[in-house]
Biopython code that builds the backbone (N, CA, C, O; Angstrom):
import numpy as np
from Bio.PDB.StructureBuilder import StructureBuilder

atoms = [
    (1, "MET", "N", (114.048, 64.191, 177.298)),
    (1, "MET", "CA", (114.750, 63.289, 178.255)),
    (1, "MET", "C", (113.755, 62.278, 178.853)),
    (1, "MET", "O", (112.800, 62.607, 179.557)),
    (2, "HIS", "N", (114.066, 61.021, 178.506)),
    (2, "HIS", "CA", (113.276, 59.977, 178.878)),
    (2, "HIS", "C", (114.197, 58.854, 179.377)),
    (2, "HIS", "O", (115.295, 58.628, 178.867)),
    (3, "GLY", "N", (113.679, 58.161, 180.409)),
    (3, "GLY", "CA", (114.545, 57.062, 180.969)),
    (3, "GLY", "C", (114.154, 56.840, 182.454)),
    (3, "GLY", "O", (113.044, 57.183, 182.863)),
    (4, "GLU", "N", (115.081, 56.262, 183.253)),
    (4, "GLU", "CA", (114.727, 55.911, 184.590)),
    (4, "GLU", "C", (114.497, 57.338, 185.520)),
    (4, "GLU", "O", (113.858, 57.345, 186.572)),
    (5, "ASN", "N", (115.091, 58.433, 184.968)),
    (5, "ASN", "CA", (114.988, 59.687, 185.718)),
    (5, "ASN", "C", (113.852, 60.618, 185.297)),
    (5, "ASN", "O", (113.811, 61.768, 185.735)),
    (6, "SER", "N", (112.901, 60.130, 184.429)),
    (6, "SER", "CA", (111.804, 60.960, 183.994)),
    (6, "SER", "C", (110.535, 60.005, 183.698)),
    (6, "SER", "O", (110.573, 58.780, 183.579)),
    (7, "ILE", "N", (109.481, 60.785, 183.612)),
    (7, "ILE", "CA", (108.217, 60.226, 183.219)),
    (7, "ILE", "C", (107.722, 61.111, 182.086)),
    (7, "ILE", "O", (107.493, 62.307, 182.269)),
    (8, "PRO", "N", (107.548, 60.466, 180.833)),
    (8, "PRO", "CA", (107.245, 61.273, 179.617)),
    (8, "PRO", "C", (105.836, 62.024, 179.852)),
    (8, "PRO", "O", (105.748, 63.212, 179.542)),
    (9, "ASP", "N", (104.777, 61.363, 180.378)),
    (9, "ASP", "CA", (103.455, 61.987, 180.488)),
    (9, "ASP", "C", (103.159, 62.076, 182.052)),
    (9, "ASP", "O", (102.657, 61.086, 182.584)),
    (10, "ALA", "N", (103.408, 63.076, 182.730)),
    (10, "ALA", "CA", (103.128, 63.151, 184.225)),
    (10, "ALA", "C", (101.670, 63.105, 184.585)),
    (10, "ALA", "O", (101.304, 62.892, 185.742)),
    (11, "SER", "N", (100.768, 63.323, 183.501)),
    (11, "SER", "CA", (99.362, 63.285, 184.015)),
    (11, "SER", "C", (98.925, 61.879, 184.335)),
    (11, "SER", "O", (97.807, 61.761, 184.836)),
    (12, "VAL", "N", (99.633, 60.808, 184.121)),
    (12, "VAL", "CA", (99.213, 59.487, 184.447)),
    (12, "VAL", "C", (99.271, 59.175, 185.931)),
    (12, "VAL", "O", (98.742, 58.155, 186.374)),
    (13, "LEU", "N", (99.937, 60.085, 186.736)),
    (13, "LEU", "CA", (100.027, 60.051, 188.187)),
    (13, "LEU", "C", (98.914, 61.086, 188.794)),
    (13, "LEU", "O", (98.662, 62.203, 188.341)),
    (14, "SER", "N", (98.380, 60.532, 189.788)),
    (14, "SER", "CA", (97.464, 61.446, 190.528)),
    (14, "SER", "C", (98.180, 61.915, 191.855)),
    (14, "SER", "O", (99.217, 61.364, 192.224)),
    (15, "GLY", "N", (97.598, 62.946, 192.562)),
    (15, "GLY", "CA", (98.248, 63.223, 193.874)),
    (15, "GLY", "C", (99.266, 64.554, 193.746)),
    (15, "GLY", "O", (100.002, 64.869, 194.680)),
    (16, "TRP", "N", (99.227, 65.214, 192.624)),
    (16, "TRP", "CA", (100.175, 66.337, 192.526)),
    (16, "TRP", "C", (99.719, 67.463, 193.476)),
    (16, "TRP", "O", (98.528, 67.596, 193.756)),
    (17, "ARG", "N", (100.693, 68.284, 193.977)),
    (17, "ARG", "CA", (100.420, 69.416, 194.765)),
    (17, "ARG", "C", (101.589, 70.474, 194.549)),
    (17, "ARG", "O", (102.758, 70.224, 194.256)),
    (18, "LYS", "N", (100.984, 71.744, 194.766)),
    (18, "LYS", "CA", (101.956, 72.912, 194.750)),
    (18, "LYS", "C", (102.299, 73.219, 196.052)),
    (18, "LYS", "O", (101.631, 72.833, 197.011)),
    (19, "SER", "N", (103.485, 74.014, 196.165)),
    (19, "SER", "CA", (103.636, 74.688, 197.441)),
    (19, "SER", "C", (102.526, 75.708, 197.982)),
    (19, "SER", "O", (101.858, 76.391, 197.205)),
    (20, "SER", "N", (102.396, 75.754, 199.207)),
    (20, "SER", "CA", (101.458, 76.865, 199.602)),
    (20, "SER", "C", (101.944, 78.223, 199.320)),
    (20, "SER", "O", (101.159, 79.162, 199.186)),
    (21, "TYR", "N", (103.318, 78.360, 199.219)),
    (21, "TYR", "CA", (103.981, 79.618, 198.825)),
    (21, "TYR", "C", (103.767, 80.013, 197.406)),
    (21, "TYR", "O", (104.071, 81.156, 197.066)),
    (22, "SER", "N", (103.254, 79.141, 196.517)),
    (22, "SER", "CA", (103.152, 79.477, 195.096)),
    (22, "SER", "C", (102.065, 80.502, 194.805)),
    (22, "SER", "O", (102.098, 81.159, 193.764)),
    (23, "GLY", "N", (101.076, 80.649, 195.736)),
    (23, "GLY", "CA", (99.934, 81.575, 195.421)),
    (23, "GLY", "C", (99.051, 81.273, 194.430)),
    (23, "GLY", "O", (99.115, 80.178, 193.870)),
    (24, "GLU", "N", (98.103, 82.221, 194.086)),
    (24, "GLU", "CA", (97.053, 81.786, 193.033)),
    (24, "GLU", "C", (97.454, 82.476, 191.745)),
    (24, "GLU", "O", (96.717, 82.312, 190.773)),
    (25, "SER", "N", (98.473, 83.187, 191.633)),
    (25, "SER", "CA", (98.764, 84.009, 190.424)),
    (25, "SER", "C", (98.999, 83.129, 189.133)),
    (25, "SER", "O", (98.932, 83.623, 188.008)),
    (26, "GLY", "N", (99.275, 81.812, 189.357)),
    (26, "GLY", "CA", (99.580, 80.965, 188.265)),
    (26, "GLY", "C", (100.949, 81.210, 187.563)),
    (26, "GLY", "O", (101.164, 80.981, 186.372)),
    (27, "GLY", "N", (101.802, 81.681, 188.414)),
    (27, "GLY", "CA", (103.199, 81.882, 187.738)),
    (27, "GLY", "C", (104.107, 80.667, 187.668)),
    (27, "GLY", "O", (103.672, 79.518, 187.588)),
    (28, "ASN", "N", (105.303, 80.965, 187.702)),
    (28, "ASN", "CA", (106.223, 79.704, 187.459)),
    (28, "ASN", "C", (106.215, 78.812, 188.763)),
    (28, "ASN", "O", (106.881, 79.104, 189.756)),
    (29, "CYS", "N", (105.445, 77.758, 188.677)),
    (29, "CYS", "CA", (105.369, 76.751, 189.756)),
    (29, "CYS", "C", (105.772, 75.390, 189.488)),
    (29, "CYS", "O", (105.572, 74.909, 188.372)),
    (30, "LEU", "N", (106.324, 74.725, 190.414)),
    (30, "LEU", "CA", (106.480, 73.264, 190.337)),
    (30, "LEU", "C", (105.562, 72.492, 191.222)),
    (30, "LEU", "O", (105.252, 72.891, 192.345)),
    (31, "GLU", "N", (105.125, 71.357, 190.687)),
    (31, "GLU", "CA", (104.264, 70.491, 191.378)),
    (31, "GLU", "C", (105.081, 69.210, 191.678)),
    (31, "GLU", "O", (105.857, 68.672, 190.888)),
    (32, "VAL", "N", (104.800, 68.806, 192.915)),
    (32, "VAL", "CA", (105.528, 67.480, 193.478)),
    (32, "VAL", "C", (104.456, 66.540, 193.714)),
    (32, "VAL", "O", (103.320, 66.899, 194.022)),
    (33, "ASN", "N", (104.833, 65.271, 193.562)),
    (33, "ASN", "CA", (104.029, 64.026, 193.994)),
    (33, "ASN", "C", (104.848, 63.178, 194.756)),
    (33, "ASN", "O", (105.579, 62.288, 194.322)),
    (34, "ASP", "N", (104.639, 63.583, 196.152)),
    (34, "ASP", "CA", (105.413, 62.711, 197.099)),
    (34, "ASP", "C", (104.618, 61.503, 197.550)),
    (34, "ASP", "O", (104.996, 60.836, 198.513)),
    (35, "THR", "N", (103.581, 61.227, 196.903)),
    (35, "THR", "CA", (102.820, 60.018, 197.193)),
    (35, "THR", "C", (102.765, 58.881, 196.060)),
    (35, "THR", "O", (102.059, 57.876, 196.130)),
    (36, "ALA", "N", (103.547, 59.179, 195.103)),
    (36, "ALA", "CA", (103.491, 58.152, 193.880)),
    (36, "ALA", "C", (104.279, 56.948, 194.284)),
    (36, "ALA", "O", (103.839, 55.850, 193.945)),
    (37, "ALA", "N", (105.383, 57.019, 194.963)),
    (37, "ALA", "CA", (106.052, 55.889, 195.364)),
    (37, "ALA", "C", (106.886, 56.285, 196.626)),
    (37, "ALA", "O", (107.216, 57.462, 196.770)),
    (38, "PRO", "N", (107.220, 55.371, 197.508)),
    (38, "PRO", "CA", (107.989, 55.648, 198.731)),
    (38, "PRO", "C", (109.512, 55.973, 198.345)),
    (38, "PRO", "O", (110.190, 56.624, 199.139)),
    (39, "THR", "N", (109.980, 55.588, 197.302)),
    (39, "THR", "CA", (111.457, 55.735, 197.046)),
    (39, "THR", "C", (111.704, 56.843, 196.061)),
    (39, "THR", "O", (112.853, 57.250, 195.892)),
    (40, "HIS", "N", (110.684, 57.354, 195.399)),
    (40, "HIS", "CA", (110.984, 58.322, 194.254)),
    (40, "HIS", "C", (109.867, 59.521, 194.457)),
    (40, "HIS", "O", (108.765, 59.338, 194.974)),
    (41, "VAL", "N", (110.345, 60.754, 193.966)),
    (41, "VAL", "CA", (109.510, 61.817, 193.860)),
    (41, "VAL", "C", (109.551, 62.547, 192.634)),
    (41, "VAL", "O", (110.517, 63.260, 192.365)),
    (42, "PRO", "N", (108.439, 62.402, 191.770)),
    (42, "PRO", "CA", (108.239, 63.072, 190.543)),
    (42, "PRO", "C", (108.061, 64.554, 190.796)),
    (42, "PRO", "O", (107.451, 64.935, 191.795)),
    (43, "VAL", "N", (108.569, 65.388, 189.932)),
    (43, "VAL", "CA", (108.386, 66.885, 190.058)),
    (43, "VAL", "C", (108.204, 67.369, 188.487)),
    (43, "VAL", "O", (108.961, 67.038, 187.574)),
    (44, "ARG", "N", (107.065, 68.203, 188.367)),
    (44, "ARG", "CA", (106.757, 68.701, 186.982)),
    (44, "ARG", "C", (106.412, 70.190, 186.875)),
    (44, "ARG", "O", (106.158, 70.802, 187.913)),
    (45, "ASP", "N", (106.389, 70.722, 185.866)),
    (45, "ASP", "CA", (105.947, 72.095, 185.565)),
    (45, "ASP", "C", (104.359, 72.234, 185.746)),
    (45, "ASP", "O", (103.602, 71.497, 185.114)),
    (46, "SER", "N", (103.930, 73.117, 186.550)),
    (46, "SER", "CA", (102.402, 73.134, 186.829)),
    (46, "SER", "C", (101.648, 73.563, 185.480)),
    (46, "SER", "O", (100.505, 73.204, 185.197)),
    (47, "LYS", "N", (102.396, 74.318, 184.757)),
    (47, "LYS", "CA", (101.884, 74.911, 183.393)),
    (47, "LYS", "C", (101.727, 73.794, 182.289)),
    (47, "LYS", "O", (101.142, 74.037, 181.233)),
    (48, "ASN", "N", (102.180, 72.773, 182.526)),
    (48, "ASN", "CA", (102.469, 71.647, 181.677)),
    (48, "ASN", "C", (102.078, 70.355, 182.169)),
    (48, "ASN", "O", (102.895, 69.435, 182.127)),
    (49, "PRO", "N", (100.867, 70.171, 182.653)),
    (49, "PRO", "CA", (100.568, 68.819, 183.501)),
    (49, "PRO", "C", (100.750, 67.472, 182.625)),
    (49, "PRO", "O", (101.111, 66.432, 183.176)),
    (50, "THR", "N", (100.502, 67.529, 181.319)),
    (50, "THR", "CA", (100.748, 66.426, 180.553)),
    (50, "THR", "C", (102.218, 66.219, 179.939)),
    (50, "THR", "O", (102.484, 65.301, 179.162)),
    (51, "GLY", "N", (103.096, 67.135, 180.357)),
    (51, "GLY", "CA", (104.502, 67.036, 179.956)),
    (51, "GLY", "C", (105.214, 66.083, 180.820)),
    (51, "GLY", "O", (104.629, 65.314, 181.583)),
    (52, "PRO", "N", (106.504, 66.151, 180.682)),
    (52, "PRO", "CA", (107.358, 65.255, 181.549)),
    (52, "PRO", "C", (107.543, 65.537, 182.938)),
    (52, "PRO", "O", (107.392, 66.713, 183.270)),
    (53, "ALA", "N", (107.822, 64.746, 183.769)),
    (53, "ALA", "CA", (108.355, 64.965, 185.182)),
    (53, "ALA", "C", (109.680, 64.443, 185.292)),
    (53, "ALA", "O", (110.008, 63.430, 184.673)),
    (54, "VAL", "N", (110.571, 65.151, 186.141)),
    (54, "VAL", "CA", (111.764, 64.602, 186.500)),
    (54, "VAL", "C", (111.645, 63.924, 187.778)),
    (54, "VAL", "O", (111.045, 64.426, 188.729)),
    (55, "VAL", "N", (112.275, 62.661, 187.814)),
    (55, "VAL", "CA", (112.119, 61.980, 189.061)),
    (55, "VAL", "C", (113.244, 61.859, 189.839)),
    (55, "VAL", "O", (114.261, 61.385, 189.333)),
    (56, "PHE", "N", (113.225, 62.257, 191.139)),
    (56, "PHE", "CA", (114.220, 62.240, 192.151)),
    (56, "PHE", "C", (114.222, 60.933, 193.053)),
    (56, "PHE", "O", (113.197, 60.257, 193.141)),
    (57, "THR", "N", (115.252, 60.629, 193.643)),
    (57, "THR", "CA", (115.163, 59.746, 194.670)),
    (57, "THR", "C", (114.523, 60.373, 195.903)),
    (57, "THR", "O", (114.685, 61.585, 196.048)),
    (58, "ALA", "N", (113.830, 59.711, 196.791)),
    (58, "ALA", "CA", (113.366, 60.261, 197.885)),
    (58, "ALA", "C", (114.521, 61.028, 198.857)),
    (58, "ALA", "O", (114.306, 62.144, 199.331)),
    (59, "PRO", "N", (115.567, 60.405, 199.052)),
    (59, "PRO", "CA", (116.694, 60.953, 199.768)),
    (59, "PRO", "C", (117.104, 62.306, 199.100)),
    (59, "PRO", "O", (117.302, 63.305, 199.791)),
    (60, "ALA", "N", (117.232, 62.314, 197.671)),
    (60, "ALA", "CA", (117.818, 63.508, 197.037)),
    (60, "ALA", "C", (116.767, 64.659, 197.246)),
    (60, "ALA", "O", (117.089, 65.807, 197.549)),
    (61, "TRP", "N", (115.523, 64.244, 197.060)),
    (61, "TRP", "CA", (114.366, 65.257, 197.141)),
    (61, "TRP", "C", (114.477, 65.907, 198.585)),
    (61, "TRP", "O", (114.438, 67.121, 198.781)),
    (62, "SER", "N", (114.611, 64.996, 199.513)),
    (62, "SER", "CA", (114.551, 65.394, 200.931)),
    (62, "SER", "C", (115.704, 66.274, 201.189)),
    (62, "SER", "O", (115.540, 67.270, 201.893)),
    (63, "ALA", "N", (116.986, 65.967, 200.626)),
    (63, "ALA", "CA", (118.090, 66.807, 200.845)),
    (63, "ALA", "C", (117.903, 68.301, 200.129)),
    (63, "ALA", "O", (118.311, 69.331, 200.664)),
    (64, "PHE", "N", (117.320, 68.271, 199.020)),
    (64, "PHE", "CA", (117.072, 69.404, 198.252)),
    (64, "PHE", "C", (116.186, 70.325, 199.068)),
    (64, "PHE", "O", (116.538, 71.487, 199.270)),
    (65, "VAL", "N", (115.035, 69.837, 199.548)),
    (65, "VAL", "CA", (114.069, 70.638, 200.299)),
    (65, "VAL", "C", (114.659, 71.140, 201.537)),
    (65, "VAL", "O", (114.401, 72.275, 201.940)),
    (66, "GLY", "N", (115.463, 70.318, 202.178)),
    (66, "GLY", "CA", (116.224, 70.820, 203.379)),
    (66, "GLY", "C", (117.202, 71.957, 203.146)),
    (66, "GLY", "O", (117.366, 72.857, 203.970)),
    (67, "ALA", "N", (117.806, 71.881, 202.058)),
    (67, "ALA", "CA", (118.788, 72.834, 201.720)),
    (67, "ALA", "C", (118.096, 74.217, 201.375)),
    (67, "ALA", "O", (118.569, 75.303, 201.711)),
    (68, "VAL", "N", (116.983, 74.056, 200.702)),
    (68, "VAL", "CA", (116.228, 75.208, 200.478)),
    (68, "VAL", "C", (115.596, 75.993, 201.753)),
    (68, "VAL", "O", (115.525, 77.219, 201.835)),
    (69, "LYS", "N", (115.199, 75.169, 202.627)),
    (69, "LYS", "CA", (114.670, 75.614, 203.834)),
    (69, "LYS", "C", (115.681, 76.362, 204.708)),
    (69, "LYS", "O", (115.393, 77.361, 205.366)),
    (70, "THR", "N", (116.875, 75.801, 204.659)),
    (70, "THR", "CA", (118.019, 76.370, 205.436)),
    (70, "THR", "C", (118.592, 77.543, 204.864)),
    (70, "THR", "O", (118.956, 78.476, 205.580)),
    (71, "ARG", "N", (118.700, 77.561, 203.577)),
    (71, "ARG", "CA", (119.299, 78.720, 202.781)),
    (71, "ARG", "C", (118.322, 79.813, 202.415)),
    (71, "ARG", "O", (118.691, 80.896, 201.960)),
    (72, "GLY", "N", (116.936, 79.454, 202.652)),
    (72, "GLY", "CA", (115.920, 80.455, 202.081)),
    (72, "GLY", "C", (115.960, 80.736, 200.771)),
    (72, "GLY", "O", (115.158, 81.534, 200.286)),
]
sb = StructureBuilder()
sb.init_structure("model")
sb.init_model(0)
sb.init_chain("A")
sb.init_seg("    ")
for serial, (resi, resn, name, xyz) in enumerate(atoms, 1):
    if name == "N":
        sb.init_residue(resn, " ", resi, " ")
    sb.init_atom(name, np.array(xyz, "f"), 0.0, 1.0, " ", f" {name:<3s}", serial, name[0])
structure = sb.get_structure()
């Protein structure tokens, strides 16, 4: 998947972070880069830092995070 909704090599961006709920076990985690651009939020698999990232619009990412927090 390549195009306006993805980045083929997510390692070109700095500023990735994992949720504090991820723990140190190295399990299935996503990393988010909410400092890359004010209008878009790339998300990648933490086990594949040179792999692709899916890019969400900032409002879509905010809505997703809000829904997860609300529904637990």
